[in-house]
N, C-alpha and C positions, 0 to 999 in steps of 0.2 A: 801320751794323753789318750790316744785312740784306743789303747787296750786297757785303760784305767776303768775301774768299776764305776758304774753310773752314780752320780751324786744325787742325793734326795733334793727335790725341788728344782732340779736342773731342767731348763727349757730346751726342747729340741726343735729346731727349725727345719722345715722341708719345703720344697717347691711343689705347689699344687697347680696343675694345669687347668685352672678355672677360666671363665670367659675373659676376665680382666687380664690375667697373666698371659693368656693366649694372644690377646691383642698386643700387649707390650712385647712379648717374645717375637711376634711377627714384625713389629716395628724395628726391633733390634737386629733381627736376622736380615732384614731388607734395607738397613740403614745406608749402606754404601750406594746401592742402586738408587734409593730415594733421594739421597743428598745430591747425587749427580743429576737426577731429574729436576731438582729444584733450580739448578742453574740453566736448564734448557727451556723453562716456561717462558712464554712471550712476555713482553714488557707491560702490556695493558691488562686491566682487569677483565675486560670483555673477552679478549683472546685467551686468557688464562682459564676463565670459566669454561669456554668451549673445549680447551685442551683437557681440563680435569674431567669434564663430562665424557668426553671421547675415551679417555684412559679408563674410566670406570664403567664404560658402556651404559651410561644413563641417559635416557631420553628426557626431554623437558618435563613430560608428564610424570615419569618416575621420580625425578628430582623434586618436582612440586609436591608429590605425595610424601617424600621423606623430609622435606624442609618447611612445609607450610608457606612456601613462597608461590604465588600464583604462576601458572604456566605462562601467561602473557607477560608477566613481570620478568620471568627468566628469559623469555624470548627477547624482550626489549633490552635487558642487561647484556645479553650476548651480542646484540646487533648495534647498540648505541652506547658508546663510551661515555656520553654526557647524560645518560638517563639518570634522573635523581633516585637515590636509594637511601637506606638508613643502615645504621650499624646492626640493628636487629635483623635486617634482611641478609646482610653479608654473613653474619654469624650463623643464621639459619641455613644458608647455603653450605657453610663449613660443616655443619651437623649433617645435612642431607648428603653431602659428598663423603662423609666419614673421614675427614681430614685429620691426620695426626697433628699435634701441636706445631711442629716446624712448618708444615704445609699451610695450616690455618693462619699462622703468623705471616707467611709469605703472601697468601691471598689477601688478607686484610691490609697488608702493606702496600698493595696496589690501589688502595682507595685513599681518600683524604681523612679517614677516621683514625684516631689514635685513642687507645684505651689508657686512661690514667689510673694506675693502681693505687694512687693516693686518695682516690674518691671511691666510695662504696660500690657504685654501679660499675665503674671501670674495673675494679678488682674482681667483682663477681663475673663480669663478662670474660675476663682473662681466665678465670677458673673454668668457665664454660668451654673456652677454646681447648683447654686441656682434656675435656671430656668428649669432644666431638667424635672421636673415633669409636667410642664405646656406647654412649647413650643415645636414645632416640630423641627426636625433637619433642615428643610428648612428655617424656620423663623430665627433660630439662625445663620445659615450660611449666610443668607442674611445680617444680622446685622454685622457679623464678616467681610465679604467681603467689605462692605461699609466703614469699619474702618481700612482696610488694615491688618487684622489679618487672619492668616491661618485658613481656614474653617475646620470643623470637618468631620471625616469619613476617609475611606481609599480607596474608589473607586472613582477616579476622573471622570469616565464616568457618574456617577450618580449625580455629583455636577453640 
């Protein structure tokens, strides 16, 4: 087949190293290390947030800029396990931390929030978790707003 003459209307597929594919390839190539790291994260949401920021070398200010979650809110979430939050804040942190889907699911799993894919908003937020490693908070929020879904983040002044 390899030496056969090309057939008219034959579609040829090739791998293009674009931004999306580069992100996915990085996730695949680092899967073993990342899956082992998932088992090592602390049990609590606050401790895991601290560990994720440290791993990514992100200050509270940098994470605030990338997630639209206020700096003081991030500080409180890091220091007070009982600090009230919202699913939009947690997902915004996932976006700001650029978490691949398995890590975003692990992080969300340390909260009391559950996304129900049988409901429109839950389904959409699950799709957003799959895009955390690639899209900016601004791109995601623009799509959410256009579709009547509550945007991510906790700082309305930044949205």
